[in-house]
All heavy atoms as a GROMACS GRO file, in nm:
protein
  602
    1LEU      N    1   7.907  10.935   9.621
    1LEU     CA    2   8.049  10.904   9.612
    1LEU      C    3   8.125  11.036   9.595
    1LEU      O    4   8.089  11.118   9.515
    1LEU     CB    5   8.073  10.812   9.494
    1LEU     CG    6   8.215  10.760   9.473
    1LEU    CD1    7   8.260  10.676   9.591
    1LEU    CD2    8   8.220  10.678   9.347
    2CYS      N    9   8.227  11.053   9.674
    2CYS     CA   10   8.305  11.176   9.672
    2CYS      C   11   8.448  11.146   9.634
    2CYS      O   12   8.510  11.056   9.689
    2CYS     CB   13   8.300  11.239   9.811
    2CYS     SG   14   8.403  11.384   9.830
    3GLU      N   15   8.500  11.217   9.537
    3GLU     CA   16   8.640  11.201   9.498
    3GLU      C   17   8.723  11.312   9.559
    3GLU      O   18   8.683  11.428   9.557
    3GLU     CB   19   8.654  11.203   9.346
    3GLU     CG   20   8.599  11.081   9.279
    3GLU     CD   21   8.632  11.079   9.131
    3GLU    OE1   22   8.744  11.115   9.095
    3GLU    OE2   23   8.542  11.042   9.054
    4LEU      N   24   8.837  11.276   9.615
    4LEU     CA   25   8.926  11.374   9.673
    4LEU      C   26   9.061  11.364   9.604
    4LEU      O   27   9.113  11.256   9.584
    4LEU     CB   28   8.945  11.347   9.824
    4LEU     CG   29   8.821  11.354   9.911
    4LEU    CD1   30   8.854  11.314  10.052
    4LEU    CD2   31   8.764  11.494   9.909
    5ASP      N   32   9.116  11.478   9.569
    5ASP     CA   33   9.250  11.482   9.516
    5ASP      C   34   9.347  11.505   9.631
    5ASP      O   35   9.321  11.586   9.719
    5ASP     CB   36   9.266  11.596   9.414
    5ASP     CG   37   9.186  11.571   9.288
    5ASP    OD1   38   9.177  11.454   9.247
    5ASP    OD2   39   9.134  11.668   9.231
    6PHE      N   40   9.455  11.430   9.632
    6PHE     CA   41   9.556  11.447   9.734
    6PHE      C   42   9.658  11.547   9.684
    6PHE      O   43   9.724  11.526   9.584
    6PHE     CB   44   9.624  11.313   9.765
    6PHE     CG   45   9.733  11.326   9.868
    6PHE    CD1   46   9.700  11.340  10.001
    6PHE    CD2   47   9.866  11.325   9.831
    6PHE    CE1   48   9.798  11.352  10.097
    6PHE    CE2   49   9.966  11.338   9.926
    6PHE     CZ   50   9.932  11.351  10.060
    7ILE      N   51   9.667  11.659   9.753
    7ILE     CA   52   9.763  11.762   9.716
    7ILE      C   53   9.861  11.776   9.832
    7ILE      O   54   9.823  11.814   9.943
    7ILE     CB   55   9.693  11.896   9.688
    7ILE    CG1   56   9.593  11.879   9.574
    7ILE    CG2   57   9.796  12.004   9.656
    7ILE    CD1   58   9.502  11.997   9.554
    8LYS      N   59   9.984  11.743   9.807
    8LYS     CA   60  10.086  11.748   9.911
    8LYS      C   61  10.139  11.890   9.921
    8LYS      O   62  10.212  11.936   9.835
    8LYS     CB   63  10.198  11.649   9.877
    8LYS     CG   64  10.302  11.637   9.983
    8LYS     CD   65  10.403  11.531   9.944
    8LYS     CE   66  10.522  11.537  10.034
    8LYS     NZ   67  10.626  11.445   9.996
    9THR      N   68  10.100  11.960  10.026
    9THR     CA   69  10.142  12.099  10.043
    9THR      C   70  10.249  12.115  10.150
    9THR      O   71  10.314  12.218  10.157
    9THR     CB   72  10.022  12.189  10.079
    9THR    OG1   73   9.962  12.139  10.199
    9THR    CG2   74   9.920  12.190   9.966
   10ILE      N   75  10.266  12.013  10.235
   10ILE     CA   76  10.370  12.016  10.337
   10ILE      C   77  10.446  11.885  10.330
   10ILE      O   78  10.396  11.786  10.275
   10ILE     CB   79  10.311  12.036  10.479
   10ILE    CG1   80  10.214  11.922  10.514
   10ILE    CG2   81  10.243  12.171  10.492
   10ILE    CD1   82  10.166  11.921  10.656
   11PRO      N   83  10.568  11.881  10.383
   11PRO     CA   84  10.641  11.754  10.382
   11PRO      C   85  10.562  11.646  10.456
   11PRO      O   86  10.504  11.670  10.560
   11PRO     CB   87  10.770  11.788  10.457
   11PRO     CG   88  10.784  11.936  10.448
   11PRO     CD   89  10.644  11.990  10.443
   12TRP      N   90  10.559  11.527  10.399
   12TRP     CA   91  10.485  11.414  10.455
   12TRP      C   92  10.583  11.330  10.536
   12TRP      O   93  10.655  11.248  10.481
   12TRP     CB   94  10.422  11.332  10.343
   12TRP     CG   95  10.332  11.226  10.394
   12TRP    CD1   96  10.369  11.104  10.442
   12TRP    CD2   97  10.190  11.231  10.405
   12TRP    NE1   98  10.261  11.033  10.481
   12TRP    CE2   99  10.148  11.109  10.459
   12TRP    CE3  100  10.095  11.326  10.374
   12TRP    CZ2  101  10.015  11.079  10.485
   12TRP    CZ3  102   9.963  11.295  10.397
   12TRP    CH2  103   9.925  11.175  10.451
   13ASP      N  104  10.584  11.353  10.665
   13ASP     CA  105  10.678  11.284  10.753
   13ASP      C  106  10.600  11.215  10.864
   13ASP      O  107  10.565  11.278  10.965
   13ASP     CB  108  10.778  11.385  10.810
   13ASP     CG  109  10.889  11.320  10.891
   13ASP    OD1  110  10.871  11.206  10.938
   13ASP    OD2  111  10.993  11.385  10.908
   14VAL      N  112  10.571  11.087  10.846
   14VAL     CA  113  10.490  11.013  10.942
   14VAL      C  114  10.558  11.009  11.078
   14VAL      O  115  10.492  11.017  11.182
   14VAL     CB  116  10.462  10.869  10.889
   14VAL    CG1  117  10.391  10.787  10.993
   14VAL    CG2  118  10.382  10.876  10.761
   15THR      N  119  10.690  11.001  11.080
   15THR     CA  120  10.763  10.999  11.207
   15THR      C  121  10.740  11.129  11.283
   15THR      O  122  10.713  11.127  11.404
   15THR     CB  123  10.913  10.978  11.183
   15THR    OG1  124  10.931  10.857  11.109
   15THR    CG2  125  10.989  10.970  11.312
   16LEU      N  126  10.747  11.240  11.215
   16LEU     CA  127  10.724  11.370  11.279
   16LEU      C  128  10.580  11.382  11.326
   16LEU      O  129  10.554  11.430  11.438
   16LEU     CB  130  10.759  11.484  11.183
   16LEU     CG  131  10.746  11.626  11.237
   16LEU    CD1  132  10.839  11.647  11.357
   16LEU    CD2  133  10.776  11.727  11.128
   17PHE      N  134  10.484  11.340  11.246
   17PHE     CA  135  10.344  11.343  11.287
   17PHE      C  136  10.322  11.262  11.413
   17PHE      O  137  10.254  11.304  11.506
   17PHE     CB  138  10.252  11.289  11.176
   17PHE     CG  139  10.245  11.374  11.052
   17PHE    CD1  140  10.212  11.316  10.931
   17PHE    CD2  141  10.271  11.509  11.055
   17PHE    CE1  142  10.203  11.392  10.816
   17PHE    CE2  143  10.264  11.586  10.940
   17PHE     CZ  144  10.229  11.527  10.820
   18THR      N  145  10.380  11.142  11.417
   18THR     CA  146  10.365  11.054  11.533
   18THR      C  147  10.430  11.116  11.656
   18THR      O  148  10.371  11.117  11.764
   18THR     CB  149  10.427  10.916  11.503
   18THR    OG1  150  10.364  10.862  11.387
   18THR    CG2  151  10.408  10.822  11.620
   19LYS      N  152  10.551  11.168  11.638
   19LYS     CA  153  10.622  11.232  11.750
   19LYS      C  154  10.541  11.347  11.808
   19LYS      O  155  10.522  11.357  11.930
   19LYS     CB  156  10.759  11.281  11.704
   19LYS     CG  157  10.839  11.350  11.814
   19LYS     CD  158  10.973  11.397  11.759
   19LYS     CE  159  10.978  11.546  11.766
   19LYS     NZ  160  11.098  11.606  11.716
   20ASN      N  161  10.492  11.435  11.722
   20ASN     CA  162  10.414  11.550  11.769
   20ASN      C  163  10.284  11.507  11.836
   20ASN      O  164  10.242  11.566  11.936
   20ASN     CB  165  10.386  11.646  11.655
   20ASN     CG  166  10.512  11.719  11.610
   20ASN    OD1  167  10.610  11.726  11.682
   20ASN    ND2  168  10.508  11.770  11.488
   21GLY      N  169  10.219  11.404  11.781
   21GLY     CA  170  10.096  11.354  11.842
   21GLY      C  171  10.121  11.295  11.980
   21GLY      O  172  10.046  11.320  12.074
   22LEU      N  173  10.229  11.219  11.996
   22LEU     CA  174  10.262  11.161  12.125
   22LEU      C  175  10.301  11.270  12.225
   22LEU      O  176  10.264  11.262  12.343
   22LEU     CB  177  10.375  11.059  12.111
   22LEU     CG  178  10.335  10.928  12.044
   22LEU    CD1  179  10.458  10.842  12.018
   22LEU    CD2  180  10.232  10.853  12.127
   23LYS      N  181  10.375  11.371  12.181
   23LYS     CA  182  10.410  11.482  12.270
   23LYS      C  183  10.285  11.552  12.322
   23LYS      O  184  10.275  11.583  12.441
   23LYS     CB  185  10.502  11.581  12.199
   23LYS     CG  186  10.647  11.538  12.197
   23LYS     CD  187  10.736  11.628  12.114
   23LYS     CE  188  10.732  11.773  12.151
   23LYS     NZ  189  10.826  11.855  12.070
   24ASP      N  190  10.190  11.579  12.234
   24ASP     CA  191  10.065  11.642  12.277
   24ASP      C  192   9.991  11.554  12.378
   24ASP      O  193   9.939  11.604  12.477
   24ASP     CB  194   9.974  11.668  12.157
   24ASP     CG  195   9.994  11.805  12.096
   24ASP    OD1  196  10.066  11.887  12.156
   24ASP    OD2  197   9.939  11.829  11.986
   25LEU      N  198   9.985  11.426  12.350
   25LEU     CA  199   9.913  11.335  12.438
   25LEU      C  200   9.980  11.325  12.575
   25LEU      O  201   9.914  11.332  12.678
   25LEU     CB  202   9.904  11.196  12.374
   25LEU     CG  203   9.826  11.090  12.449
   25LEU    CD1  204   9.681  11.133  12.469
   25LEU    CD2  205   9.832  10.959  12.374
   26ILE      N  206  10.112  11.311  12.578
   26ILE     CA  207  10.185  11.292  12.703
   26ILE      C  208  10.197  11.421  12.783
   26ILE      O  209  10.169  11.426  12.903
   26ILE     CB  210  10.324  11.231  12.676
   26ILE    CG1  211  10.308  11.089  12.622
   26ILE    CG2  212  10.410  11.231  12.802
   26ILE    CD1  213  10.435  11.029  12.563
   27PHE      N  214  10.240  11.528  12.718
   27PHE     CA  215  10.272  11.651  12.791
   27PHE      C  216  10.155  11.748  12.802
   27PHE      O  217  10.148  11.826  12.897
   27PHE     CB  218  10.392  11.720  12.728
   27PHE     CG  219  10.517  11.636  12.734
   27PHE    CD1  220  10.571  11.582  12.619
   27PHE    CD2  221  10.578  11.608  12.856
   27PHE    CE1  222  10.686  11.503  12.625
   27PHE    CE2  223  10.691  11.529  12.863
   27PHE     CZ  224  10.746  11.476  12.747
   28ASN      N  225  10.063  11.744  12.710
   28ASN     CA  226   9.950  11.837  12.714
   28ASN      C  227   9.818  11.767  12.745
   28ASN      O  228   9.715  11.831  12.752
   28ASN     CB  229   9.938  11.912  12.580
   28ASN     CG  230  10.063  11.992  12.549
   28ASN    OD1  231  10.125  12.046  12.638
   28ASN    ND2  232  10.099  11.998  12.422
   29ASN      N  233   9.825  11.634  12.760
   29ASN     CA  234   9.707  11.552  12.790
   29ASN      C  235   9.592  11.582  12.695
   29ASN      O  236   9.478  11.599  12.735
   29ASN     CB  237   9.664  11.570  12.935
   29ASN     CG  238   9.571  11.461  12.980
   29ASN    OD1  239   9.577  11.349  12.931
   29ASN    ND2  240   9.484  11.490  13.075
   30LYS      N  241   9.622  11.592  12.567
   30LYS     CA  242   9.517  11.617  12.468
   30LYS      C  243   9.544  11.538  12.342
   30LYS      O  244   9.656  11.494  12.317
   30LYS     CB  245   9.506  11.765  12.436
   30LYS     CG  246   9.624  11.820  12.359
   30LYS     CD  247   9.602  11.964  12.318
   30LYS     CE  248   9.716  12.009  12.229
   30LYS     NZ  249   9.694  12.138  12.169
   31THR      N  250   9.442  11.520  12.265
   31THR     CA  251   9.455  11.458  12.133
   31THR      C  252   9.386  11.548  12.032
   31THR      O  253   9.299  11.628  12.067
   31THR     CB  254   9.391  11.318  12.128
   31THR    OG1  255   9.252  11.330  12.160
   31THR    CG2  256   9.458  11.223  12.225
   32ASN      N  257   9.426  11.535  11.908
   32ASN     CA  258   9.365  11.615  11.802
   32ASN      C  259   9.252  11.541  11.733
   32ASN      O  260   9.192  11.594  11.640
   32ASN     CB  261   9.471  11.656  11.700
   32ASN     CG  262   9.571  11.753  11.760
   32ASN    OD1  263   9.533  11.840  11.835
   32ASN    ND2  264   9.697  11.736  11.728
   33CYS      N  265   9.226  11.418  11.774
   33CYS     CA  266   9.116  11.342  11.716
   33CYS      C  267   9.066  11.243  11.819
   33CYS      O  268   9.129  11.219  11.922
   33CYS     CB  269   9.160  11.271  11.588
   33CYS     SG  270   9.288  11.148  11.614
   34ASP      N  271   8.951  11.185  11.790
   34ASP     CA  272   8.894  11.086  11.881
   34ASP      C  273   8.890  10.949  11.813
   34ASP      O  274   8.943  10.933  11.703
   34ASP     CB  275   8.754  11.129  11.927
   34ASP     CG  276   8.657  11.148  11.812
   34ASP    OD1  277   8.682  11.094  11.701
   34ASP    OD2  278   8.554  11.215  11.832
   35GLY      N  279   8.831  10.853  11.879
   35GLY     CA  280   8.824  10.718  11.824
   35GLY      C  281   8.752  10.711  11.691
   35GLY      O  282   8.791  10.634  11.602
   36TYR      N  283   8.647  10.791  11.674
   36TYR     CA  284   8.575  10.792  11.548
   36TYR      C  285   8.665  10.841  11.434
   36TYR      O  286   8.665  10.785  11.325
   36TYR     CB  287   8.450  10.880  11.558
   36TYR     CG  288   8.368  10.882  11.432
   36TYR    CD1  289   8.290  10.772  11.396
   36TYR    CD2  290   8.368  10.993  11.349
   36TYR    CE1  291   8.214  10.773  11.280
   36TYR    CE2  292   8.294  10.995  11.232
   36TYR     CZ  293   8.217  10.884  11.199
   36TYR     OH  294   8.143  10.886  11.083
   37ASP      N  295   8.745  10.945  11.462
   37ASP     CA  296   8.839  10.993  11.361
   37ASP      C  297   8.940  10.884  11.325
   37ASP      O  298   8.974  10.868  11.208
   37ASP     CB  299   8.915  11.116  11.413
   37ASP     CG  300   8.827  11.236  11.434
   37ASP    OD1  301   8.732  11.256  11.356
   37ASP    OD2  302   8.853  11.311  11.530
   38GLY      N  303   8.986  10.811  11.424
   38GLY     CA  304   9.079  10.701  11.399
   38GLY      C  305   9.017  10.593  11.312
   38GLY      O  306   9.080  10.540  11.220
   39TYR      N  307   8.890  10.559  11.342
   39TYR     CA  308   8.819  10.459  11.263
   39TYR      C  309   8.808  10.503  11.117
   39TYR      O  310   8.832  10.425  11.025
   39TYR     CB  311   8.680  10.434  11.322
   39TYR     CG  312   8.597  10.340  11.237
   39TYR    CD1  313   8.615  10.202  11.247
   39TYR    CD2  314   8.505  10.390  11.145
   39TYR    CE1  315   8.541  10.116  11.168
   39TYR    CE2  316   8.431  10.304  11.066
   39TYR     CZ  317   8.449  10.167  11.077
   39TYR     OH  318   8.377  10.083  10.998
   40LYS      N  319   8.773  10.630  11.095
   40LYS     CA  320   8.758  10.681  10.958
   40LYS      C  321   8.893  10.679  10.886
   40LYS      O  322   8.899  10.651  10.766
   40LYS     CB  323   8.700  10.822  10.959
   40LYS     CG  324   8.560  10.831  11.019
   40LYS     CD  325   8.462  10.734  10.961
   40LYS     CE  326   8.396  10.784  10.838
   40LYS     NZ  327   8.297  10.694  10.782
   41ALA      N  328   9.002  10.707  10.957
   41ALA     CA  329   9.134  10.704  10.895
   41ALA      C  330   9.169  10.562  10.853
   41ALA      O  331   9.217  10.539  10.741
   41ALA     CB  332   9.240  10.757  10.992
   42ILE      N  333   9.143  10.465  10.940
   42ILE     CA  334   9.171  10.325  10.906
   42ILE      C  335   9.083  10.280  10.791
   42ILE      O  336   9.127  10.209  10.701
   42ILE     CB  337   9.154  10.234  11.030
   42ILE    CG1  338   9.266  10.263  11.128
   42ILE    CG2  339   9.152  10.086  10.991
   42ILE    CD1  340   9.251  10.196  11.262
   43GLU      N  341   8.958  10.323  10.791
   43GLU     CA  342   8.867  10.290  10.682
   43GLU      C  343   8.922  10.341  10.548
   43GLU      O  344   8.917  10.272  10.448
   43GLU     CB  345   8.730  10.350  10.711
   43GLU     CG  346   8.622  10.307  10.615
   43GLU     CD  347   8.487  10.362  10.652
   43GLU    OE1  348   8.477  10.481  10.687
   43GLU    OE2  349   8.391  10.286  10.646
   44GLY      N  350   8.978  10.461  10.549
   44GLY     CA  351   9.038  10.516  10.427
   44GLY      C  352   9.158  10.436  10.382
   44GLY      O  353   9.178  10.411  10.263
   45ILE      N  354   9.240  10.392  10.476
   45ILE     CA  355   9.358  10.312  10.444
   45ILE      C  356   9.316  10.178  10.384
   45ILE      O  357   9.371  10.133  10.284
   45ILE     CB  358   9.446  10.293  10.568
   45ILE    CG1  359   9.508  10.427  10.608
   45ILE    CG2  360   9.553  10.187  10.544
   45ILE    CD1  361   9.570  10.429  10.745
   46ILE      N  362   9.216  10.114  10.445
   46ILE     CA  363   9.165   9.987  10.392
   46ILE      C  364   9.109  10.008  10.251
   46ILE      O  365   9.130   9.926  10.161
   46ILE     CB  366   9.058   9.926  10.485
   46ILE    CG1  367   9.120   9.888  10.620
   46ILE    CG2  368   8.990   9.806  10.422
   46ILE    CD1  369   9.229   9.783  10.615
   47ALA      N  370   9.039  10.120  10.230
   47ALA     CA  371   8.984  10.150  10.096
   47ALA      C  372   9.096  10.160   9.993
   47ALA      O  373   9.080  10.114   9.879
   47ALA     CB  374   8.902  10.278  10.101
   48MET      N  375   9.209  10.217  10.032
   48MET     CA  376   9.322  10.226   9.938
   48MET      C  377   9.374  10.087   9.903
   48MET      O  378   9.406  10.059   9.787
   48MET     CB  379   9.434  10.311   9.997
   48MET     CG  380   9.402  10.459   9.996
   48MET     SD  381   9.541  10.561  10.047
   48MET     CE  382   9.534  10.546  10.224
   49HIS      N  383   9.381   9.996  10.000
   49HIS     CA  384   9.425   9.859   9.974
   49HIS      C  385   9.326   9.787   9.880
   49HIS      O  386   9.367   9.716   9.789
   49HIS     CB  387   9.439   9.780  10.104
   49HIS     CG  388   9.562   9.812  10.181
   49HIS    ND1  389   9.687   9.768  10.146
   49HIS    CD2  390   9.579   9.884  10.295
   49HIS    CE1  391   9.776   9.811  10.233
   49HIS    NE2  392   9.712   9.883  10.325
   50ILE      N  393   9.196   9.807   9.906
   50ILE     CA  394   9.094   9.744   9.822
   50ILE      C  395   9.104   9.797   9.679
   50ILE      O  396   9.100   9.720   9.583
   50ILE     CB  397   8.953   9.769   9.881
   50ILE    CG1  398   8.938   9.697  10.015
   50ILE    CG2  399   8.844   9.727   9.783
   50ILE    CD1  400   8.816   9.739  10.094
   51SER      N  401   9.119   9.927   9.664
   51SER     CA  402   9.132   9.986   9.532
   51SER      C  403   9.254   9.932   9.459
   51SER      O  404   9.246   9.896   9.341
   51SER     CB  405   9.142  10.139   9.544
   51SER     OG  406   9.166  10.198   9.419
   52ASP      N  407   9.366   9.923   9.528
   52ASP     CA  408   9.488   9.870   9.467
   52ASP      C  409   9.469   9.726   9.422
   52ASP      O  410   9.509   9.689   9.311
   52ASP     CB  411   9.603   9.880   9.567
   52ASP     CG  412   9.734   9.828   9.510
   52ASP    OD1  413   9.782   9.885   9.410
   52ASP    OD2  414   9.788   9.731   9.567
   53LYS      N  415   9.405   9.646   9.505
   53LYS     CA  416   9.382   9.505   9.471
   53LYS      C  417   9.292   9.491   9.349
   53LYS      O  418   9.306   9.396   9.272
   53LYS     CB  419   9.319   9.433   9.591
   53LYS     CG  420   9.290   9.288   9.565
   53LYS     CD  421   9.223   9.224   9.684
   53LYS     CE  422   9.187   9.081   9.648
   53LYS     NZ  423   9.083   9.027   9.731
   54ASN      N  424   9.203   9.586   9.330
   54ASN     CA  425   9.106   9.580   9.219
   54ASN      C  426   9.142   9.677   9.107
   54ASN      O  427   9.056   9.746   9.052
   54ASN     CB  428   8.966   9.609   9.272
   54ASN     CG  429   8.921   9.503   9.368
   54ASN    OD1  430   8.939   9.385   9.345
   54ASN    ND2  431   8.863   9.545   9.481
   55ASP      N  432   9.272   9.682   9.071
   55ASP     CA  433   9.320   9.765   8.959
   55ASP      C  434   9.282   9.912   8.972
   55ASP      O  435   9.237   9.975   8.877
   55ASP     CB  436   9.269   9.709   8.825
   55ASP     CG  437   9.323   9.570   8.798
   55ASP    OD1  438   9.442   9.545   8.828
   55ASP    OD2  439   9.246   9.486   8.749
   56ASN      N  440   9.300   9.966   9.091
   56ASN     CA  441   9.276  10.108   9.120
   56ASN      C  442   9.131  10.150   9.095
   56ASN      O  443   9.106  10.263   9.052
   56ASN     CB  444   9.373  10.197   9.043
   56ASN     CG  445   9.516  10.169   9.082
   56ASN    OD1  446   9.546  10.155   9.201
   56ASN    ND2  447   9.605  10.158   8.986
   57SER      N  448   9.039  10.061   9.124
   57SER     CA  449   8.898  10.094   9.109
   57SER      C  450   8.854  10.187   9.223
   57SER      O  451   8.918  10.195   9.326
   57SER     CB  452   8.813   9.967   9.111
   57SER     OG  453   8.824   9.905   9.238
   58LYS      N  454   8.744  10.257   9.202
   58LYS     CA  455   8.689  10.344   9.305
   58LYS      C  456   8.628  10.258   9.415
   58LYS      O  457   8.568  10.154   9.388
   58LYS     CB  458   8.583  10.437   9.246
   58LYS     CG  459   8.642  10.539   9.151
   58LYS     CD  460   8.535  10.630   9.098
   58LYS     CE  461   8.596  10.728   9.000
   58LYS     NZ  462   8.496  10.820   8.945
   59VAL      N  463   8.642  10.302   9.538
   59VAL     CA  464   8.585  10.233   9.653
   59VAL      C  465   8.495  10.331   9.726
   59VAL      O  466   8.537  10.442   9.760
   59VAL     CB  467   8.697  10.182   9.748
   59VAL    CG1  468   8.637  10.118   9.871
   59VAL    CG2  469   8.789  10.085   9.676
   60GLU      N  470   8.373  10.290   9.749
   60GLU     CA  471   8.276  10.376   9.815
   60GLU      C  472   8.296  10.373   9.966
   60GLU      O  473   8.317  10.267  10.026
   60GLU     CB  474   8.135  10.330   9.780
   60GLU     CG  475   8.028  10.427   9.821
   60GLU     CD  476   7.892  10.389   9.763
   60GLU    OE1  477   7.888  10.327   9.656
   60GLU    OE2  478   7.792  10.423   9.827
   61LEU      N  479   8.291  10.491  10.027
   61LEU     CA  480   8.298  10.503  10.172
   61LEU      C  481   8.165  10.555  10.222
   61LEU      O  482   8.104  10.638  10.155
   61LEU     CB  483   8.410  10.599  10.213
   61LEU     CG  484   8.552  10.550  10.185
   61LEU    CD1  485   8.652  10.660  10.216
   61LEU    CD2  486   8.583  10.426  10.266
   62PRO      N  487   8.119  10.512  10.336
   62PRO     CA  488   8.181  10.415  10.424
   62PRO      C  489   8.180  10.275  10.363
   62PRO      O  490   8.098  10.244  10.276
   62PRO     CB  491   8.094  10.420  10.550
   62PRO     CG  492   7.961  10.468  10.505
   62PRO     CD  493   7.987  10.558  10.387
   63LEU      N  494   8.275  10.195  10.407
   63LEU     CA  495   8.286  10.058  10.356
   63LEU      C  496   8.161   9.980  10.390
   63LEU      O  497   8.105   9.994  10.499
   63LEU     CB  498   8.408   9.988  10.416
   63LEU     CG  499   8.544  10.048  10.380
   63LEU    CD1  500   8.654   9.976  10.455
   63LEU    CD2  501   8.569  10.046  10.231
   64ILE      N  502   8.117   9.898  10.295
   64ILE     CA  503   7.998   9.815  10.317
   64ILE      C  504   8.024   9.675  10.262
   64ILE      O  505   8.121   9.652  10.190
   64ILE     CB  506   7.872   9.875  10.250
   64ILE    CG1  507   7.895   9.895  10.100
   64ILE    CG2  508   7.832  10.004  10.318
   64ILE    CD1  509   7.769   9.934  10.024
   65ASP      N  510   7.936   9.585  10.296
   65ASP     CA  511   7.933   9.449  10.244
   65ASP      C  512   8.068   9.378  10.256
   65ASP      O  513   8.130   9.380  10.361
   65ASP     CB  514   7.882   9.446  10.100
   65ASP     CG  515   7.742   9.505  10.087
   65ASP    OD1  516   7.664   9.492  10.185
   65ASP    OD2  517   7.711   9.564   9.984
   66GLU      N  518   8.116   9.320  10.146
   66GLU     CA  519   8.239   9.240  10.151
   66GLU      C  520   8.362   9.324  10.182
   66GLU      O  521   8.462   9.272  10.232
   66GLU     CB  522   8.260   9.161  10.021
   66GLU     CG  523   8.296   9.246   9.900
   66GLU     CD  524   8.178   9.307   9.827
   66GLU    OE1  525   8.062   9.279   9.862
   66GLU    OE2  526   8.202   9.386   9.735
   67ASN      N  527   8.355   9.454  10.156
   67ASN     CA  528   8.471   9.538  10.186
   67ASN      C  529   8.496   9.551  10.337
   67ASN      O  530   8.608   9.579  10.379
   67ASN     CB  531   8.455   9.677  10.124
   67ASN     CG  532   8.472   9.673   9.974
   67ASN    OD1  533   8.535   9.583   9.920
   67ASN    ND2  534   8.416   9.770   9.906
   68LEU      N  535   8.392   9.529  10.417
   68LEU     CA  536   8.411   9.534  10.562
   68LEU      C  537   8.495   9.416  10.611
   68LEU      O  538   8.552   9.422  10.720
   68LEU     CB  539   8.275   9.532  10.633
   68LEU     CG  540   8.197   9.662  10.629
   68LEU    CD1  541   8.059   9.640  10.688
   68LEU    CD2  542   8.271   9.772  10.703
   69ASN      N  543   8.502   9.311  10.532
   69ASN     CA  544   8.578   9.191  10.571
   69ASN      C  545   8.711   9.178  10.498
   69ASN      O  546   8.770   9.072  10.496
   69ASN     CB  547   8.492   9.066  10.544
   69ASN     CG  548   8.367   9.065  10.627
   69ASN    OD1  549   8.370   9.096  10.745
   69ASN    ND2  550   8.256   9.030  10.566
   70PHE      N  551   8.759   9.287  10.439
   70PHE     CA  552   8.885   9.282  10.365
   70PHE      C  553   8.999   9.247  10.459
   70PHE      O  554   9.012   9.302  10.568
   70PHE     CB  555   8.911   9.417  10.298
   70PHE     CG  556   9.036   9.417  10.214
   70PHE    CD1  557   9.036   9.358  10.089
   70PHE    CD2  558   9.153   9.476  10.259
   70PHE    CE1  559   9.152   9.357  10.010
   70PHE    CE2  560   9.267   9.478  10.182
   70PHE     CZ  561   9.266   9.417  10.058
   71ASP      N  562   9.082   9.155  10.414
   71ASP     CA  563   9.194   9.108  10.496
   71ASP      C  564   9.325   9.162  10.440
   71ASP      O  565   9.354   9.145  10.322
   71ASP     CB  566   9.197   8.954  10.498
   71ASP     CG  567   9.311   8.900  10.581
   71ASP    OD1  568   9.337   8.955  10.690
   71ASP    OD2  569   9.374   8.803  10.538
   72VAL      N  570   9.402   9.229  10.524
   72VAL     CA  571   9.537   9.272  10.488
   72VAL      C  572   9.630   9.168  10.551
   72VAL      O  573   9.653   9.170  10.670
   72VAL     CB  574   9.569   9.414  10.541
   72VAL    CG1  575   9.709   9.456  10.500
   72VAL    CG2  576   9.464   9.514  10.491
   73PRO      N  577   9.680   9.074  10.470
   73PRO     CA  578   9.750   8.957  10.524
   73PRO      C  579   9.873   8.987  10.608
   73PRO      O  580   9.907   8.911  10.695
   73PRO     CB  581   9.786   8.874  10.402
   73PRO     CG  582   9.752   8.954  10.282
   73PRO     CD  583   9.674   9.072  10.325
   74TRP      N  584   9.941   9.095  10.582
   74TRP     CA  585  10.065   9.122  10.655
   74TRP      C  586  10.042   9.213  10.774
   74TRP      O  587  10.134   9.247  10.846
   74TRP     CB  588  10.169   9.185  10.562
   74TRP     CG  589  10.114   9.293  10.477
   74TRP    CD1  590  10.065   9.280  10.350
   74TRP    CD2  591  10.097   9.430  10.510
   74TRP    NE1  592  10.020   9.400  10.303
   74TRP    CE2  593  10.039   9.495  10.400
   74TRP    CE3  594  10.126   9.505  10.624
   74TRP    CZ2  595  10.008   9.631  10.402
   74TRP    CZ3  596  10.095   9.640  10.623
   74TRP    CH2  597  10.038   9.702  10.513
   75ALA      N  598   9.918   9.256  10.797
   75ALA     CA  599   9.890   9.348  10.908
   75ALA      C  600   9.848   9.272  11.032
   75ALA      O  601   9.800   9.165  11.030
   75ALA     CB  602   9.783   9.447  10.868
   0.00000   0.00000   0.00000
């Protein structure tokens, strides 16, 4: 189990990240990550939801067992 501290060193602007990613994809025909990277990012997001639901408990990655079936009702 690995713990990571989130240290915000640059402004966190999801709109800007998305815009720059789309510009790279459309105009430069490149991406900065692949499908596996996307899967790992989504897995981390799901882990945050699971942790929140369980009173901020630690969640082991990669997700296993019942955590693989976690449902985010509004997604």
